[in-house]
VOGU-3710 file (C-alpha; in Angstrom, 3 decimals, decimal comma):
1> xxxxxxxxxx> -64,627/-62,075/9,854  -61,158/-61,589/8,398  -60,323/-57,998/7,571  -59,950/-57,289/3,845  -58,822/-54,031/2,265  -60,045/-54,726/-1,279  -62,921/-53,178/-3,088  -65,830/-55,024/-4,650  -65,607/-58,681/-5,593  -68,192/-61,085/-6,982
11> xxxxxxxxxx> -71,814/-60,033/-7,207  -74,011/-57,653/-9,132  -73,629/-53,884/-8,943  -70,275/-54,178/-7,189  -71,676/-55,995/-4,175  -69,417/-58,506/-2,512  -70,271/-62,175/-2,389  -69,061/-63,758/0,802  -70,140/-67,195/1,879  -70,245/-68,393/5,440
21> xxxxxxxxxx> -66,849/-69,821/6,326  -67,607/-72,279/9,083  -64,848/-74,804/9,681  -65,175/-78,385/8,502  -63,802/-80,962/10,907  -62,252/-84,214/9,769  -63,720/-87,100/11,694  -62,231/-89,194/14,426  -62,319/-92,690/12,918  -59,361/-93,865/10,889
31> xxxxxxxxxx> -59,025/-94,702/7,235  -56,853/-97,705/6,502  -55,158/-98,618/3,232  -53,430/-101,734/2,022  -50,684/-99,482/0,611  -50,268/-95,950/-0,658  -52,740/-95,568/-3,472  -54,337/-98,906/-2,605  -57,930/-99,831/-1,902  -59,707/-98,255/1,045
41> xxxxxxxxxx> -60,540/-101,081/3,416  -62,515/-99,233/6,064  -63,641/-95,664/6,473  -65,738/-93,367/8,573  -68,425/-91,202/7,029  -66,268/-88,108/7,456  -62,634/-87,413/6,648  -60,360/-89,200/9,039  -57,048/-89,362/10,774  -53,863/-89,466/8,757
51> xxxxxxxxxx> -52,203/-92,436/10,403  -52,329/-95,155/12,970  -52,747/-93,354/16,319  -49,838/-95,401/17,681  -47,472/-93,566/15,330  -46,521/-90,125/16,734  -45,868/-87,041/14,695  -48,704/-87,067/12,149  -52,128/-85,405/12,264  -55,030/-87,292/13,783
61> xxxxxxxxxx> -57,719/-84,890/12,506  -58,111/-82,067/10,003  -60,109/-78,842/10,055  -60,630/-76,852/6,837  -61,916/-73,299/6,374  -62,201/-70,683/3,646  -59,897/-67,696/4,190  -60,637/-65,489/1,182  -63,769/-65,766/-0,969  -63,768/-62,382/-2,718
71> xxxxxxxxxx> -63,652/-62,789/-6,476  -61,581/-65,476/-8,185  -58,676/-65,927/-5,789  -56,419/-68,377/-3,975  -54,124/-69,290/-6,866  -50,446/-70,282/-6,544  -50,380/-70,177/-2,740  -47,115/-70,136/-0,788  -47,282/-70,800/2,968  -44,718/-70,460/5,753
81> xxxxxxxxxx> -45,084/-70,963/9,505  -43,082/-68,805/11,920  -41,440/-70,380/14,995  -44,212/-68,733/17,035  -46,804/-70,688/15,043  -48,050/-67,654/13,103  -49,115/-68,635/9,581  -48,321/-66,497/6,533  -49,648/-67,055/2,991  -48,897/-65,322/-0,290
91> xxxxxxxxxx> -51,293/-65,960/-3,186  -52,602/-64,557/-6,460  -56,009/-62,930/-6,983  -57,120/-63,506/-10,582  -60,068/-61,093/-10,419  -57,904/-58,057/-9,717  -54,640/-59,568/-11,037  -52,764/-58,729/-7,866  -50,637/-60,348/-5,180  -52,360/-60,977/-1,860
101> xxxxxxxxxx> -51,214/-61,839/1,663  -53,073/-63,561/4,505  -51,939/-64,170/8,057  -53,138/-65,673/11,321  -51,385/-65,604/14,697  -53,582/-68,085/16,591  -56,913/-69,941/16,480  -56,462/-70,260/12,724  -59,442/-72,562/12,251  -61,614/-69,549/13,126
111> xxxxxxxxxx> -62,186/-67,367/10,035  -62,162/-64,194/12,114  -58,554/-64,858/13,110  -57,321/-64,191/9,584  -56,335/-60,831/8,113  -55,748/-60,273/4,397  -54,319/-57,457/2,326  -53,069/-56,644/-1,158  -49,289/-56,594/-1,436  -48,935/-55,500/-5,067
121> xxxxxxxxxx> -51,861/-54,242/-7,171  -49,987/-53,680/-10,456  -51,336/-56,784/-12,240  -48,418/-58,918/-11,059  -47,946/-61,719/-8,556  -48,214/-65,048/-10,373  -46,284/-67,901/-8,686  -45,239/-66,124/-5,489  -42,649/-67,672/-3,190  -42,724/-66,645/0,472
131> xxxxxxxxxx> -39,910/-66,990/3,015  -39,310/-65,814/6,576  -35,961/-65,038/8,196  -34,859/-65,527/11,796  -35,951/-62,019/12,787  -39,479/-62,679/11,499  -39,169/-60,468/8,435  -41,156/-61,707/5,425  -39,755/-61,927/1,913  -41,679/-62,545/-1,322
141> xxxxxxxxxx> -40,499/-63,160/-4,876  -43,004/-63,288/-7,729  -43,530/-62,932/-11,448  -43,637/-59,566/-13,191  -44,021/-59,404/-16,977  -41,969/-56,205/-17,240  -38,873/-57,275/-15,249  -36,974/-60,387/-14,156  -38,983/-60,670/-10,939  -40,323/-58,509/-8,126
151> xxxxxxxxxx> -39,159/-58,691/-4,515  -41,404/-57,592/-1,641  -40,538/-57,444/2,041  -42,224/-56,518/5,301  -41,342/-56,529/8,989  -43,786/-56,309/11,884  -47,458/-55,902/11,064  -47,828/-56,723/7,366  -51,613/-56,512/7,084  -51,675/-53,221/5,167
161> xxxxxxxxxx> -50,374/-52,601/1,678  -48,222/-49,688/2,852  -46,248/-52,007/5,141  -44,696/-53,753/2,144  -41,670/-52,474/0,237  -41,636/-53,471/-3,448  -38,561/-53,763/-5,657  -38,565/-54,682/-9,326  -35,358/-56,582/-10,042  -34,238/-56,262/-13,675
171> xxxxxxxxxx> -32,102/-58,880/-15,355  -29,090/-56,573/-15,296  -25,740/-57,982/-16,344  -26,038/-61,747/-16,735  -22,902/-63,367/-15,381  -22,828/-66,621/-17,355  -24,471/-70,003/-17,609  -23,542/-73,569/-16,836  -25,101/-76,984/-16,935  -22,451/-79,662/-16,682
181> xxxxxxxxxx> -20,242/-77,473/-18,852  -19,643/-73,756/-19,337  -21,570/-72,298/-22,257  -21,846/-68,926/-23,874  -23,751/-66,354/-21,792  -27,302/-65,893/-23,072  -28,299/-62,703/-24,796  -31,367/-60,565/-24,310  -33,619/-59,620/-21,412  -34,578/-62,279/-18,865
191> xxxxxxxxxx> -38,145/-62,754/-17,656  -38,953/-65,325/-14,965  -42,290/-67,107/-14,702  -41,648/-69,309/-11,655  -39,590/-68,454/-8,592  -38,459/-70,141/-5,390  -37,055/-67,964/-2,597  -35,048/-69,005/0,466  -33,130/-67,322/3,288  -29,778/-68,566/4,548
201> xxxxxxxxxx> -28,843/-68,689/8,270  -27,175/-65,250/8,117  -30,180/-63,623/6,426  -28,948/-63,571/2,835  -31,596/-64,033/0,149  -31,450/-66,578/-2,645  -33,890/-67,200/-5,492  -34,031/-69,732/-8,297  -36,025/-68,401/-11,224  -37,571/-70,885/-13,629
211> xxxxxxxxxx> -38,859/-70,628/-17,180  -36,593/-67,659/-17,764  -36,431/-66,717/-21,435  -32,779/-67,790/-21,608  -32,637/-70,514/-18,949  -32,805/-71,109/-15,200  -31,469/-68,115/-13,298  -30,166/-67,645/-9,778  -30,453/-64,308/-7,954  -28,912/-63,386/-4,632
221> xxxxxxxxxx> -28,719/-60,405/-2,302  -26,898/-60,150/1,027  -28,057/-56,742/2,303  -30,287/-53,753/1,448  -32,289/-55,915/-0,909  -34,915/-53,266/-1,592  -32,257/-51,699/-3,827  -32,395/-53,555/-7,140  -28,696/-52,988/-7,867  -27,782/-55,126/-4,836
231> xxxxxxxxxx> -29,110/-58,281/-6,501  -26,624/-60,397/-8,463  -27,936/-62,667/-11,215  -26,466/-65,674/-12,984  -27,946/-68,198/-15,410  -27,107/-71,681/-14,139  -28,818/-73,765/-16,817  -30,209/-73,164/-20,287  -33,247/-75,408/-19,892  -36,773/-74,071/-19,410
241> xxxxxxxxxx> -36,696/-74,958/-15,700  -40,361/-75,323/-14,789  -41,526/-75,367/-11,157  -38,191/-74,828/-9,386  -37,762/-75,426/-5,665  -34,856/-74,094/-3,605  -33,627/-75,038/-0,132  -30,699/-73,800/1,975  -29,001/-76,131/4,445  -27,423/-75,280/7,799
251> xxxxxxxxxx> -24,059/-74,643/6,131  -25,648/-72,121/3,731  -25,233/-74,511/0,800  -27,882/-74,183/-1,892  -29,934/-77,078/-3,259  -32,529/-76,764/-6,003  -34,514/-78,936/-8,348  -36,710/-78,252/-11,367  -38,257/-79,904/-14,406  -36,760/-79,497/-17,861
261> xxxxxxxxxx> -39,681/-79,369/-20,273  -37,501/-79,670/-23,363  -35,735/-82,903/-22,306  -38,390/-84,196/-19,865  -35,798/-84,472/-17,087  -35,817/-83,538/-13,403  -32,582/-81,724/-12,566  -30,768/-81,234/-9,257  -28,391/-78,271/-8,905  -26,255/-77,333/-5,932
271> xxxxxxxxxx> -23,694/-74,744/-4,917  -21,565/-74,508/-1,761  -20,027/-71,045/-2,145  -19,440/-68,167/-4,579  -22,794/-68,985/-6,136  -23,006/-65,844/-8,246  -20,284/-67,472/-10,355  -21,935/-69,906/-12,769  -19,052/-72,381/-12,602  -19,670/-72,863/-8,851
281> xxxxxxxxxx> -22,877/-74,745/-9,608  -23,000/-78,498/-10,114  -25,888/-79,787/-12,204  -27,011/-83,411/-12,548  -29,987/-85,266/-13,990  -31,934/-86,653/-11,059  -34,627/-88,476/-13,028  -35,939/-88,915/-16,551  -39,670/-89,291/-15,926  -40,833/-88,302/-19,399
291> xxxxxxxxxx> -44,172/-86,704/-18,621  -44,408/-84,331/-15,667  -47,559/-84,074/-13,581  -46,753/-81,628/-10,797  -44,396/-79,189/-9,165  -41,029/-80,061/-7,687  -40,674/-79,609/-3,915  -37,219/-79,747/-2,290  -36,334/-79,471/1,416  -33,354/-80,190/3,682
301> xxxxxxxxxx> -33,498/-81,858/7,071  -31,664/-80,977/10,294  -28,677/-83,101/9,270  -28,509/-81,306/5,882  -29,891/-84,294/4,012  -31,750/-83,366/0,819  -35,280/-84,531/0,019  -37,420/-84,029/-3,078  -40,957/-84,863/-4,196  -42,409/-84,313/-7,659
311> xxxxxxxxxx> -44,994/-85,484/-10,135  -43,592/-88,139/-12,432  -45,061/-89,754/-15,520  -48,849/-89,756/-15,763  -49,940/-88,649/-12,320  -47,368/-90,439/-10,154  -45,778/-88,994/-7,012  -42,085/-89,754/-6,557  -39,890/-89,126/-3,524  -36,110/-89,050/-3,345
321> xxxxxxxxxx> -33,525/-88,531/-0,606  -29,772/-88,101/-0,384  -27,617/-87,602/2,704  -24,146/-87,030/1,235  -22,421/-86,500/-2,113  -25,674/-85,672/-3,867  -24,101/-84,680/-7,167  -23,658/-88,403/-7,782  -26,979/-89,856/-8,896  -26,048/-93,157/-7,280
331> xxxxxxxxxx> -26,236/-91,470/-3,860  -29,931/-90,762/-4,299  -32,588/-93,198/-3,133  -35,761/-92,832/-5,195  -39,184/-94,384/-4,814  -42,738/-94,231/-6,139  -45,023/-92,921/-3,375  -48,394/-92,673/-5,084  -49,493/-94,031/-8,446  -52,040/-92,135/-10,519
341> xxxxxxxxxx> -53,924/-88,878/-10,106  -51,156/-86,780/-8,537  -50,540/-83,153/-9,405  -48,893/-80,215/-7,637  -47,422/-81,619/-4,445  -45,705/-79,883/-1,514  -43,158/-81,560/0,796  -42,101/-80,704/4,360  -40,118/-82,486/7,066  -40,898/-82,124/10,752
351> xxxxxxxxxx> -38,369/-81,843/13,577  -38,949/-85,560/14,176  -37,823/-86,236/10,567  -41,295/-87,359/9,478  -42,024/-86,607/5,813  -45,292/-84,872/4,994  -46,685/-84,328/1,482  -49,926/-82,721/0,353  -51,061/-82,930/-3,243  -53,979/-82,395/-5,563
361> xxxxxxxxxx> -55,630/-85,581/-6,821  -56,909/-84,610/-10,267  -58,968/-87,787/-10,617  -61,081/-87,335/-7,473  -60,485/-83,531/-7,444  -59,524/-83,676/-3,765  -56,759/-82,420/-1,509  -54,835/-85,397/-0,131  -52,164/-85,851/2,525  -49,577/-88,602/2,767
371> xxxxxxxxxx> -46,902/-89,169/5,401  -43,948/-91,427/6,157  -41,659/-91,872/9,166  -38,980/-94,190/7,727  -38,080/-96,306/4,677  -39,795/-93,641/2,616  -38,660/-94,857/-0,782  -41,014/-97,810/-0,243  -44,630/-97,058/-1,139  -46,035/-99,181/1,692
381> xxxxxxxxxx> -44,289/-96,908/4,222  -46,585/-94,026/3,298  -50,089/-93,521/4,652  -52,480/-91,400/2,644  -55,884/-89,829/3,391  -58,118/-87,139/1,891  -58,046/-83,774/3,663  -60,770/-81,892/1,761  -63,204/-83,431/-0,720  -66,380/-81,391/-1,450
391> xxxxxxxxxx> -66,181/-79,879/-4,924  -62,930/-79,430/-6,827  -60,391/-78,619/-4,085  -56,655/-78,885/-3,535  -54,997/-77,032/-6,404  -51,710/-75,233/-5,682  -51,188/-76,709/-2,197  -48,453/-75,336/0,040  -47,444/-77,080/3,257  -45,806/-75,885/6,469
401> xxxxxxxxxx> -44,985/-77,562/9,795  -44,876/-75,644/13,073  -42,451/-76,645/15,866  -45,206/-78,497/17,727  -45,722/-80,723/14,681  -49,087/-79,356/13,550  -49,498/-79,322/9,766  -50,751/-76,243/7,920  -51,879/-76,233/4,269  -53,006/-73,440/1,941
411> xxxxxxxxxx> -54,759/-74,403/-1,290  -57,289/-73,418/-3,926  -60,986/-74,278/-4,015  -61,629/-74,268/-7,762  -65,379/-74,743/-7,325  -65,818/-71,693/-5,108  -62,764/-69,897/-6,550  -61,500/-69,331/-3,019  -58,371/-69,576/-0,887  -58,713/-72,348/1,686
421> xxxxx> -56,707/-73,487/4,690  -56,409/-76,839/6,445  -54,960/-77,581/9,869  -53,882/-81,083/10,802  -53,272/-81,785/14,479
//
């Protein structure tokens, strides 16, 4: 069984409830669809492969397991995969109101291969964002009601609480704010609810902080980041900035997207240099979807092209891509991927440039996976299958691709109140 350093969880008299965590294997026969979101034409009795076997680069079967079943846990997961294939997950434990970490180096469909620990037990840790640098050091940013955000880092073996260094980053001096124009700097203390953390090629840290009391903030640190004074903070937009997602390209340029709850817009912001100066940021409206049904997920490919997926309208999944000059909306190609039922998606791109998205289907209450190799603004180019279906599963999915192309997903089992993991290979 996975090692766990917590005290009592569910059960009477402080006893721990732990269910058997045998893996569930997705079956070998294929599902076929007339189009993404279309009618299932043929299916096996078990969950099935994600694509036509003649198309390389997408999973042919899925295995799902429960990683952590102590208490009410597995919320807001953030997953990264190291070049070695080691899987790292940050997530929130609602029972103890703390930030948790789980990791597996190999054989991750075996529950005993996982180790878990508490990173921060101070009733913090909502909406964590996990990143890994080239040296293998882990970095976490997450919500803290008493400061702008908290930063945690660990190098080496991170499976004990003492291995993590915690730094509360206050708002400090706010350097200004910009949307498409310079505005007056906001007043008052900043508190972030959502965060998205990324590492640039030289190891510098960047975070976009959403739903800040005075707007969308950007924080950066180039060295000695466990010292709060080394973080620089700027407000780049005065919108509410829900569900931000940040990506850094190979030239260390920053790309981020988020949803503006006040105007019902999806924004794209970018900065090439001197990003702690608010006027260095360019901000454009990417879409005006009205209603918003899920988180924004932004990534860059090997050629520094920018890709985004988000919930649009009433349960629709949209995908957009831009290869050059992305501050001009006309340079973006946008398309509807899935119609109806979509919430909380996560996007990744493999080395072969295949797009992978996992999302929660709130109609069927399932975790679903959809993939596309080319012409991805056309719905028929995507192939979609369920990954996990028993009970209410798939909330807060987070997706990672290892160099071999295997797909890793962390997500919430709302029925069991657990953290679950799926491997597609």
